[in-house]
C-alpha positions as CSV (number, residue, x, y, z in Angstrom):
1,M,102.7,101.8,88.8
2,S,100.6,101.1,92.0
3,A,97.0,100.1,92.6
4,R,94.9,99.3,95.6
5,V,94.1,95.9,94.1
6,I,95.7,94.0,91.3
7,V,93.7,91.3,89.7
8,V,95.9,88.8,87.8
9,G,94.0,87.2,84.9
10,A,91.3,88.9,82.6
11,G,89.2,86.0,81.9
12,V,85.4,86.3,82.8
13,V,86.2,85.6,86.4
14,G,89.0,88.1,86.8
15,I,87.0,90.8,84.8
16,A,83.8,90.4,86.9
17,T,86.0,90.5,90.1
18,A,87.7,93.6,89.0
19,L,84.4,95.2,88.1
20,Q,82.8,94.4,91.5
21,L,85.8,95.9,93.2
22,R,85.8,98.9,91.2
23,L,82.1,99.6,91.7
24,A,82.9,99.4,95.4
25,G,85.3,102.4,95.0
26,L,88.5,100.6,95.1
27,E,91.4,101.5,92.7
28,V,91.9,98.3,90.5
29,L,94.4,97.2,87.9
30,L,93.6,94.3,85.8
31,L,96.5,92.3,84.3
32,D,96.7,89.7,81.6
33,R,99.4,88.6,79.2
34,G,97.0,88.6,76.4
35,E,93.7,90.4,75.3
36,P,90.8,90.3,77.8
37,A,88.6,87.2,77.6
38,R,90.6,85.6,74.8
39,E,91.5,82.4,76.6
40,T,88.9,79.9,78.1
41,S,86.3,82.7,78.4
42,Y,86.3,83.1,74.6
43,G,84.8,79.7,73.7
44,N,82.8,78.4,76.6
45,A,79.2,77.2,76.2
46,G,77.7,80.5,77.4
47,A,75.6,79.1,80.1
48,L,74.6,80.3,83.6
49,A,74.3,76.7,84.6
50,V,72.3,77.3,87.9
51,S,71.2,73.8,88.2
52,D,74.6,72.3,88.2
53,V,74.6,71.9,92.0
54,I,75.9,68.3,92.1
55,P,79.8,67.7,91.7
56,L,81.0,65.9,88.8
57,A,82.4,63.2,91.2
58,E,79.1,61.6,91.9
59,P,78.9,58.4,94.0
60,G,80.4,55.5,92.1
61,V,81.9,57.5,89.5
62,W,85.2,55.7,89.9
63,R,83.7,52.6,88.1
64,R,83.5,54.6,84.9
65,L,87.3,55.3,84.9
66,P,88.1,52.2,82.6
67,G,85.7,53.1,80.1
68,W,87.2,56.7,80.0
69,L,90.6,55.4,79.4
70,L,89.3,53.0,76.6
71,D,87.3,55.5,74.6
72,P,89.2,58.6,73.5
73,L,86.1,60.0,71.9
74,G,83.7,59.4,74.7
75,P,82.1,62.2,76.9
76,L,85.0,62.0,79.3
77,A,88.5,60.8,78.0
78,V,91.8,60.6,79.8
79,R,95.0,60.6,77.6
80,W,97.1,57.7,78.5
81,R,100.4,59.4,78.4
82,Y,99.1,61.8,81.0
83,L,97.8,59.2,83.3
84,P,100.7,59.1,85.8
85,T,100.6,62.9,86.3
86,L,96.9,62.7,86.6
87,A,96.8,59.9,89.1
88,P,96.8,62.1,92.2
89,W,94.0,64.3,90.7
90,L,92.0,61.3,89.9
91,T,92.5,59.9,93.4
92,R,91.0,63.0,95.0
93,F,88.2,62.9,92.4
94,A,87.4,59.5,93.5
95,L,87.6,60.3,97.1
96,A,85.3,63.3,96.5
97,S,82.6,60.9,95.3
98,R,81.9,59.5,98.7
99,P,78.2,60.1,99.5
100,A,78.8,62.4,102.6
101,R,81.4,64.3,100.8
102,V,79.1,64.7,97.7
103,A,76.3,66.0,100.1
104,A,78.7,68.6,101.5
105,L,80.0,69.6,98.1
106,T,76.5,69.9,96.8
107,R,75.6,72.4,99.5
108,A,78.6,74.5,98.8
109,L,77.8,74.6,95.0
110,A,74.1,75.3,95.6
111,A,75.0,78.3,97.9
112,L,76.9,79.9,95.1
113,L,74.7,79.1,92.2
114,N,71.5,80.1,93.9
115,R,72.7,83.7,93.9
116,A,74.5,83.7,90.5
117,A,71.7,85.4,88.5
118,A,71.1,88.1,91.4
119,D,74.7,88.9,91.5
120,Y,75.0,89.4,87.7
121,A,71.9,91.4,87.3
122,P,73.5,94.8,88.3
123,L,76.6,94.2,86.3
124,V,74.7,93.3,83.1
125,E,72.4,96.4,83.6
126,L,75.6,98.6,84.0
127,A,77.3,97.1,81.0
128,G,74.1,97.3,78.8
129,L,74.2,93.6,78.0
130,E,70.5,92.9,78.8
131,G,69.8,92.1,75.2
132,M,72.5,89.3,75.1
133,W,71.5,87.6,78.3
134,R,68.8,85.2,77.2
135,R,66.6,84.1,80.3
136,H,64.7,81.5,78.5
137,G,65.5,78.3,80.6
138,A,67.1,75.1,79.4
139,L,65.8,71.7,78.2
140,T,67.7,68.4,79.2
141,L,66.7,65.8,76.7
142,Y,66.1,62.0,77.3
143,R,65.4,59.3,74.7
144,D,62.6,57.5,76.6
145,A,60.8,57.4,79.9
146,A,63.3,54.9,81.2
147,E,66.3,57.1,80.8
148,L,64.5,60.0,82.5
149,E,63.4,57.7,85.4
150,Q,67.1,56.9,86.0
151,A,68.0,60.7,86.3
152,L,65.1,61.6,88.6
153,P,66.9,60.8,91.8
154,A,69.4,63.5,90.8
155,W,66.8,66.0,89.8
156,R,65.1,65.4,93.2
157,R,68.3,66.1,95.0
158,K,68.7,69.3,93.0
159,A,65.2,70.4,94.0
160,E,66.3,69.9,97.8
161,H,68.8,72.5,96.9
162,G,66.6,75.1,95.5
163,V,66.6,74.0,91.8
164,A,63.1,74.2,90.3
165,W,62.4,71.9,87.4
166,Q,59.5,70.5,85.3
167,A,59.4,67.1,83.6
168,L,57.9,67.3,80.0
169,D,56.6,64.5,77.7
170,Q,57.4,64.5,74.0
171,A,54.5,66.8,73.0
172,A,55.2,69.4,75.7
173,A,58.9,69.3,74.8
174,Q,58.3,70.0,71.1
175,A,55.8,72.6,71.9
176,C,58.4,74.3,74.0
177,E,61.1,74.0,71.4
178,P,59.7,73.2,67.8
179,A,63.1,72.7,66.3
180,L,63.5,69.3,68.2
181,R,63.4,66.3,66.0
182,D,61.3,63.3,66.9
183,G,63.0,60.6,69.1
184,W,63.4,62.6,72.3
185,A,60.5,61.3,74.5
186,R,61.2,63.1,77.7
187,A,62.8,66.4,78.7
188,V,63.4,68.3,81.8
189,K,63.0,72.1,81.8
190,V,64.8,74.4,84.2
191,A,63.3,77.8,83.8
192,D,66.0,79.7,85.8
193,W,68.8,78.6,83.6
194,S,69.9,81.2,81.2
195,H,72.5,81.8,78.6
196,V,74.3,84.7,76.6
197,D,74.5,84.9,72.9
198,D,78.3,85.1,72.8
199,P,80.5,84.5,75.9
200,Y,83.4,86.5,74.3
201,L,81.3,89.6,73.5
202,F,79.5,89.3,76.9
203,S,82.8,89.1,78.9
204,R,84.3,92.0,76.7
205,G,81.1,93.9,77.5
206,L,81.8,93.6,81.3
207,F,85.4,94.6,80.7
208,D,84.4,97.7,78.8
209,A,82.2,98.6,81.8
210,F,85.0,98.0,84.2
211,V,87.2,100.6,82.1
212,A,84.4,103.0,81.8
213,A,84.0,102.9,85.6
214,G,87.6,104.0,85.9
215,G,89.4,100.6,86.1
216,G,92.8,100.2,84.6
217,F,94.1,97.4,82.5
218,E,97.6,96.5,81.3
219,Q,98.6,93.8,78.9
220,A,101.6,92.3,80.8
221,E,102.5,88.9,82.0
222,A,102.6,88.4,85.8
223,T,105.3,85.9,86.6
224,A,105.6,86.1,90.4
225,L,104.3,87.7,93.5
226,S,106.2,90.4,95.3
227,E,106.4,89.8,99.1
228,R,107.8,91.8,102.0
229,G,107.4,90.8,105.6
230,G,105.0,87.9,105.1
231,K,102.7,90.1,103.0
232,V,102.2,90.3,99.3
233,D,102.5,93.7,98.2
234,G,102.5,93.4,94.3
235,V,103.4,91.3,91.3
236,V,106.5,90.9,89.2
237,C,106.2,91.1,85.3
238,A,108.1,89.4,82.6
239,D,109.6,92.7,81.6
240,G,111.1,93.0,85.0
241,R,108.8,95.7,86.6
242,T,107.2,95.3,89.9
243,L,103.7,96.6,90.3
244,A,102.8,97.5,93.9
245,A,99.4,96.8,95.3
246,G,97.7,96.7,98.6
247,E,96.0,93.3,97.7
248,V,96.7,90.9,94.8
249,I,93.9,88.6,93.4
250,V,95.0,85.6,91.4
251,A,92.2,84.7,89.0
252,A,94.4,83.3,86.2
253,G,92.4,80.2,85.5
254,I,94.5,77.0,84.6
255,W,97.6,79.2,84.8
256,S,96.9,80.1,88.5
257,D,99.2,77.3,89.8
258,R,102.3,79.3,88.9
259,F,101.4,81.3,92.0
260,T,100.3,78.6,94.1
261,R,103.6,76.8,93.5
262,Q,105.6,80.1,94.4
263,C,103.7,79.8,97.8
264,R,104.3,76.2,98.2
265,Y,100.7,75.5,98.2
266,R,99.8,71.9,96.8
267,V,96.7,72.5,94.8
268,P,95.4,69.7,92.5
269,L,94.6,71.9,89.6
270,E,94.4,70.2,86.2
271,S,93.1,71.1,82.7
272,E,89.7,69.9,81.9
273,R,89.9,70.5,78.2
274,G,86.7,71.4,76.3
275,Y,86.0,71.7,72.6
276,H,83.4,73.5,70.6
277,V,82.1,73.9,67.1
278,N,80.8,77.2,66.0
279,L,78.2,77.4,63.3
280,P,77.3,81.0,62.7
281,K,75.2,80.2,59.8
282,A,73.5,77.0,60.9
283,G,69.9,78.4,60.2
284,V,68.4,76.7,63.2
285,A,66.1,78.9,65.4
286,L,66.4,77.6,69.0
287,R,65.0,79.5,71.9
288,H,66.3,77.3,74.8
289,F,69.8,76.2,75.7
290,I,69.7,72.3,74.9
291,Q,71.5,69.7,76.9
292,C,71.5,65.9,75.8
293,A,71.8,63.7,78.8
294,S,72.9,60.5,77.1
295,E,75.5,62.2,74.8
296,S,76.9,64.7,77.4
297,F,77.1,67.7,75.2
298,V,75.1,70.9,74.7
299,I,73.8,73.2,72.0
300,L,74.0,77.1,72.7
301,P,71.7,79.1,70.4
302,L,73.7,82.0,68.8
303,A,72.2,85.1,67.3
304,D,70.6,85.1,63.9
305,G,70.0,81.2,63.9
306,G,73.6,80.2,64.7
307,L,74.7,77.4,67.0
308,R,77.5,76.6,69.2
309,L,78.0,72.7,69.9
310,A,80.1,72.3,73.1
311,G,80.8,69.7,75.8
312,T,82.9,66.6,76.4
313,V,85.7,66.6,78.7
314,E,89.4,65.7,78.0
315,L,91.8,65.3,80.8
316,A,95.2,65.9,79.2
317,H,98.3,68.3,79.7
318,R,97.2,72.0,78.9
319,D,99.8,72.1,76.1
320,A,98.9,68.9,74.5
321,A,97.9,69.1,70.9
322,P,94.1,69.1,70.4
323,D,92.2,66.2,69.3
324,W,89.8,67.7,66.8
325,R,87.9,64.6,66.4
326,R,86.3,65.4,69.7
327,A,84.9,68.5,68.2
328,E,83.8,67.1,64.9
329,I,81.8,64.2,66.4
330,L,79.6,66.9,67.9
331,L,78.1,67.6,64.5
332,D,76.4,64.2,64.2
333,K,75.1,64.2,67.7
334,A,73.6,67.7,67.1
335,R,71.9,66.5,63.8
336,R,70.1,63.8,65.9
337,I,68.6,66.5,67.9
338,V,67.8,69.5,65.5
339,G,68.1,67.9,62.0
340,D,70.5,69.2,59.3
341,F,72.1,72.7,59.4
342,S,74.6,74.7,57.4
343,T,78.2,74.3,58.2
344,D,79.2,77.5,56.3
345,G,81.7,79.4,58.3
346,M,82.3,76.6,60.8
347,T,85.2,77.0,63.3
348,L,86.6,74.5,65.8
349,W,88.0,75.5,69.3
350,M,89.6,74.1,72.3
351,G,90.3,75.6,75.8
352,N,91.6,74.7,79.1
353,R,89.0,74.6,81.9
354,P,90.7,75.0,85.4
355,S,89.5,72.0,87.1
356,L,89.5,70.9,90.8
357,P,88.7,67.4,91.6
358,D,85.8,68.3,94.0
359,T,84.3,70.8,91.4
360,V,84.1,73.6,94.0
361,P,86.2,76.6,93.2
362,V,88.9,78.2,95.3
363,I,87.7,81.6,96.4
364,G,89.2,83.4,99.3
365,P,92.5,84.5,101.0
366,A,95.9,82.6,101.1
367,P,96.2,80.6,104.4
368,D,99.6,82.3,105.4
369,R,100.1,85.4,103.3
370,A,98.4,88.6,104.0
371,G,97.1,90.7,101.1
372,L,96.9,87.6,98.6
373,Y,93.6,86.1,97.3
374,F,92.6,83.4,94.9
375,A,89.8,82.8,92.5
376,F,90.4,79.8,90.3
377,G,89.2,76.1,89.7
378,H,85.7,77.0,88.3
379,G,85.7,74.2,85.8
380,H,82.4,74.4,83.8
381,L,81.1,77.2,86.0
382,G,83.5,80.1,85.3
383,L,80.9,82.2,83.4
384,T,78.2,81.1,85.7
385,L,79.9,82.1,88.9
386,A,82.1,85.0,87.8
387,A,79.8,87.8,89.3
388,T,79.4,85.8,92.5
389,T,83.0,85.2,92.8
390,G,83.8,88.9,92.4
391,A,81.1,89.8,95.0
392,L,82.6,87.5,97.6
393,L,86.1,88.7,97.0
394,R,84.8,92.4,97.2
395,D,83.4,91.7,100.6
396,M,86.6,89.9,101.7
397,V,88.8,92.8,100.7
398,L,86.4,95.2,102.3
399,R,86.4,93.2,105.4
400,R,82.7,93.0,105.4
401,P,80.3,90.1,105.7
402,S,79.0,88.3,102.6
403,G,76.1,86.7,104.0
404,L,77.5,83.3,102.9
405,D,79.7,80.8,104.7
406,V,82.8,81.0,102.6
407,H,84.7,78.2,104.4
408,P,84.1,75.5,101.8
409,Y,85.7,77.5,99.1
410,R,89.1,77.9,101.1
411,L,92.3,76.9,99.4
412,A,93.6,75.2,102.6
413,R,91.0,72.4,102.1
414,F,93.6,70.8,99.9
């Protein structure tokens, strides 16, 4: 089997990339060892987080490292056993927190995020997913005026990069979202933030649109790249077959390092493990996506009064056993925001976010191999940036200008 382009990885980034390429008229084969959107894309928080322009490595972040190591249930935890392996990543994370570097990274993230909704719009329309895309905005909650005051410098920096926001007092916040309990004295509303009812069904809807448009999918595990004369010309599968291609795009999330290692690229890709609690029968009617600043977690409104509680970050090996306490503590946190709810049908989940220490994804061609492109390292922004990542790669493959400086996303920065 041969294809003009093979996309390795059928998470939301790979699916959206394959769809963008197919809509441009290219022959595309999407590969994954499992079912489409069944890994990290299955359980994410469902947000188009267009205001997250500031990297996780904010200035002074290294001072928090001791606390992360001492609190296994905190918003960000590091497993002690994994610390020696993680040390190079943490070092780069600390270096990325230098003020000048944060400013550059913020510009790079804002350039992507400012076009995320516009890149999604035609894909959502084609796939018939308008009813699942909730463009109601998000509320970030603060306990009191002092907590909001401490956060205002970051919000002002976001405004400098195109993020529109509005500060609300308690009365305005509760008028905006009546389900909120008392005790949240301030909030910030971002009207351009949006979310989807179910990230898995949304991603599958994009996949179905790709297949309906003539795209191909094969459930097969790509184990290596096929190269000839300095050019990548296909992928080798676990069953021994070689699938030929004019170009190969690796969008395999945390598993993309299988292919970077083959090319001897040293890329600091680690698993930023996220947990969620799904409450399909919670019985809480929320209109907005809710973020809690002090607790570092989010509430995603599901259809029919359901809720998904998500958040916290755990830096650990991708194959380490889950610490389900990190999911269960989200229940008490959520009750402090929306009151009591039903846990009937509750399920827990853990996934591996592909994380780079500077928060900026890799999007673009390999440094020294023709025919090879990468799209990974989106961290918390996989769903948010999937359509934009696909649009940029489409333009790269077609050798046409994208209207965006893609230099900050190059793999060679590492």
